[in-house]
matplotlib code that plots the C-alpha trace (Angstrom):
import matplotlib.pyplot as plt

x = [131.2, 128.2, 128.6, 128.5, 125.9, 124.0, 124.5, 123.5, 119.9, 119.8, 120.4, 118.2, 114.9, 115.9, 115.6, 119.5, 122.3, 126.0, 128.9, 132.3, 135.9, 139.1, 139.8, 140.5, 138.5, 135.6, 132.6, 131.7, 132.4, 130.5, 127.7, 127.5, 128.1, 125.3, 122.8, 123.4, 123.3, 120.3, 118.7, 117.8, 116.7, 119.0, 120.3, 123.7, 125.0, 128.5, 128.7, 130.6, 131.3, 128.8, 126.4, 127.0, 124.4, 120.6, 119.3, 122.3, 121.6, 117.9, 118.1, 120.6, 118.0, 114.9, 116.5, 117.8, 114.9, 112.8, 114.6, 114.2, 110.6, 108.5, 105.3, 106.8, 108.5, 105.7, 105.8, 109.9, 109.6, 107.7, 110.2, 113.1, 111.8, 111.2, 114.7, 116.9, 113.9, 113.5, 115.6, 113.8, 114.4, 116.0, 112.3, 110.6, 113.1, 112.4, 108.7, 108.4, 110.3, 109.0, 105.6, 106.9, 108.0, 104.7, 102.9, 102.7, 106.1, 106.5, 109.7, 111.7, 114.4, 117.7, 119.4, 123.1, 125.0, 128.5, 131.5, 129.4, 132.2, 132.6, 129.4, 129.4, 128.3, 127.1, 124.7, 121.8, 122.7, 122.7, 119.3, 117.8, 119.4, 117.8, 114.8, 114.5, 115.3, 112.6, 110.1, 110.9, 108.3, 108.5, 109.7, 112.9, 116.1, 119.5, 122.7, 125.7, 129.1, 131.9, 135.2, 134.4, 131.6, 128.9, 129.3, 126.1, 124.1, 122.1, 123.6, 122.6, 119.3, 118.6, 120.1, 117.6, 114.8, 116.0, 116.3, 119.7, 122.3, 126.3, 129.0, 132.3, 135.9, 136.1, 133.1, 134.9, 137.9, 139.0, 138.5, 139.2, 136.1]
y = [116.2, 118.5, 118.1, 114.3, 114.4, 116.6, 114.0, 111.1, 113.2, 113.4, 109.7, 108.4, 109.9, 106.9, 103.2, 102.1, 104.0, 102.8, 103.9, 102.5, 103.2, 101.7, 101.1, 103.8, 106.1, 106.3, 104.9, 103.2, 106.3, 108.4, 106.7, 105.5, 109.2, 110.5, 107.4, 108.8, 112.6, 112.6, 109.6, 107.3, 104.1, 101.3, 97.7, 97.4, 94.1, 93.9, 90.9, 88.2, 85.1, 83.3, 85.7, 84.7, 82.3, 83.9, 82.0, 83.0, 86.5, 86.6, 85.2, 87.9, 90.4, 89.0, 88.8, 92.1, 93.7, 91.7, 93.8, 97.0, 96.7, 95.0, 95.4, 93.0, 90.5, 88.2, 88.1, 88.1, 85.1, 83.1, 83.8, 83.2, 79.6, 78.6, 79.7, 76.5, 74.0, 74.2, 75.8, 79.6, 81.3, 85.3, 86.5, 84.4, 85.2, 89.1, 88.9, 87.5, 89.8, 93.1, 91.4, 91.1, 94.8, 96.2, 96.9, 100.4, 101.4, 104.8, 105.8, 105.3, 102.3, 101.9, 98.9, 99.1, 96.0, 97.2, 95.3, 94.1, 93.1, 89.8, 88.9, 88.5, 85.4, 84.0, 86.4, 85.5, 88.0, 90.9, 89.5, 89.4, 93.1, 94.2, 92.9, 94.0, 97.8, 97.5, 96.3, 97.9, 99.5, 103.3, 103.7, 101.5, 102.6, 100.6, 101.7, 99.3, 99.8, 98.2, 98.6, 97.6, 97.8, 95.3, 93.6, 92.0, 94.5, 96.8, 100.3, 102.3, 101.1, 101.8, 105.2, 105.9, 104.5, 107.2, 104.8, 104.5, 107.4, 106.6, 108.3, 107.1, 107.6, 111.2, 111.9, 111.0, 112.5, 115.5, 119.0, 122.3, 123.0]
z = [107.5, 106.9, 103.1, 103.3, 106.0, 103.6, 100.4, 102.9, 104.0, 99.9, 99.6, 102.3, 99.8, 97.9, 98.5, 98.1, 98.5, 97.5, 99.6, 97.8, 98.5, 99.7, 103.4, 105.4, 103.7, 107.0, 104.8, 108.5, 110.7, 108.6, 108.1, 112.0, 113.3, 110.7, 111.9, 115.6, 115.4, 113.1, 115.6, 112.6, 113.8, 112.1, 111.7, 111.1, 109.9, 109.4, 106.5, 106.3, 103.6, 105.8, 104.4, 100.7, 101.9, 101.5, 103.7, 106.9, 105.5, 105.6, 109.1, 110.5, 108.6, 110.4, 113.7, 113.5, 112.0, 114.9, 117.5, 116.4, 115.1, 117.5, 115.5, 112.9, 115.0, 114.6, 110.8, 111.0, 113.4, 110.9, 107.9, 109.7, 110.9, 107.0, 106.4, 105.8, 105.9, 102.1, 99.0, 98.6, 95.4, 96.3, 94.7, 97.2, 100.6, 99.5, 98.8, 102.0, 103.9, 102.4, 103.4, 107.2, 106.6, 105.1, 108.6, 110.0, 112.2, 114.0, 112.1, 109.1, 109.4, 107.6, 106.9, 107.0, 104.8, 106.0, 104.0, 101.8, 99.6, 101.3, 100.5, 96.9, 95.8, 92.3, 91.9, 94.4, 96.7, 94.2, 93.2, 96.1, 97.0, 93.3, 94.2, 97.7, 96.0, 94.0, 96.8, 99.5, 102.1, 101.7, 105.1, 104.8, 103.7, 102.6, 102.9, 101.2, 102.7, 100.2, 98.9, 95.6, 93.2, 93.8, 90.2, 89.0, 90.8, 87.3, 89.2, 86.4, 86.0, 89.5, 89.1, 86.0, 88.1, 90.8, 93.4, 93.9, 95.0, 94.7, 96.9, 96.0, 97.3, 95.4, 97.6, 100.7, 100.3, 102.2, 101.0, 101.9, 103.4]

ax = plt.figure().add_subplot(projection="3d")
ax.plot(x, y, z, "-o")
ax.set_aspect("equal")
plt.show()
């Protein structure tokens, strides 16, 4: 477990971490234990098919982040109130969310998107996530837990830019240690 904790410590120096493995490999248990033992402030969202709708996903993000970041509550509430009133592009939503989070807060925050494979859509969620990974404030990190590689997310580009860490099934497998 310490080997994997060290990987996660290193991973959280980058904006985006992708943990991909089949069911039963312990993705959620590992990340939950890591965040608890390392005393990280975290928002944990277990995604489902409803989160394919960008307004729904962003409403969940705003509500959860408001709970753990009181200094950002008014900005997040304003964004949340606009959701569903008119059609927003992923870029608009990400820009507004990043602006709401560009406010000093006492500790770094990790956003965990669990069961990410259930929210894969026609590209809007992936597009928004890509934009978010590029524009994230320094103190915010995103951890994606998924049973499959997100199709349509430019993983190679994000990796080459130093914005992505990938933890695979092979990394999660038991070792002799």
